[in-house]
N, C-alpha and C positions, 0 to 999 in steps of 0.2 A: 382430874384425879388428885389434885392437890400436891402437897410436898411429900417427899419420901425418898427412900434409897432403893426402891424396887425397880426392877427392869420390866418393862411392859412390851408385849408383842401385839401388833395390829395387823390385820389382813384386809386388803381391799381387792375386791373382784371387779375387773373391768371387762367389757365386751364391746367389740367393734360391730356395729350394725350396718356398716357401709361396705360396698363392694370394692373399695380401694383401701390402701394403707392409710391409717390415721396417725398423723404426727401430733402428739399431745405433750403437754407439760403437766407434771404433778407438783403442786406447790404445797409445802408444809409451812403454814402461815404463822409460825412462832419461832423466831430466829435465835432464841436463847437456850435452845436444847443443847445439852452438853455432848451427847453422843447418839448418833442415829446410824444404824446399819440398814440399808435398803436392799432387798432382794427382789428382783423382778423376774418372774417366770412367764415368758410370753406365750406359753402354750405350744411351743414347738420342740420341747425337750431341753432347750438351753436355759441358762440362768445367768443373770447379770447381778453383780454385787457392787455396792457403793457405800462408802463411809462418809458421813457428813458430821460436822461438829462446829460449835461456836468457838472452839479452841483452834481450829485450823485457819490458815490464812484465807482471807476472802477470795483471793485469786485462784485458789485451788477448787473452788466450786464449779460444777459443770456448767451452770448458767449464772452469770454475774448479776445477782438480784439481792435485795435486802433480806428476803426470805430464802429458804432452801427450795430450789426449783430443779426438778429432774426431767430430762427429756425421756419420753416413753413413746415407742412406735408400736402401734397395734396392727397386727396383720388383719387382712380383710376377713370379716365374719368369724373372727376367732376370739377366744377368751384369754385373759391374762390375769395373773395374780401378783399383787405387790404386798410384800411382807415388810413391816417396819419393826425393828428392835430398838427401843428408845430407853435411854438412861439419862437422868438429869438431876441436878440438885435444885433446879428452879421448879416452878409449878409445872406439873405434867399436863400440858395442853398440846394436842396434835391436830390442829384444824387443817383439813385437806381440801384443796380445790383442784379440779381437773380443767385445764385450759386447752382450747384449740390453739395450735401454734400461730395461726393467722391472727388470732385475737391479741 
């Protein structure tokens, strides 16, 4: 989306198709984003919020990785939604990869 001062919201819908809990990682593959607010709604009425930033200390990240990586647990046969609120002075790129934790 190029350079700008706008704030963008992204929504990603996830669905577990297995009969057991799925432990995954969501990677945001562009580590120079200035401010990311992540809201995870696992489909059970609760919500988790997390703030990520290239201005925060590296060791404050939930997973110590060169990109922003978030652990997400998906309940068996349930849907979850992830909302990202992103603001940055750099180029607006938000490449997402969902990993299996075993990978």
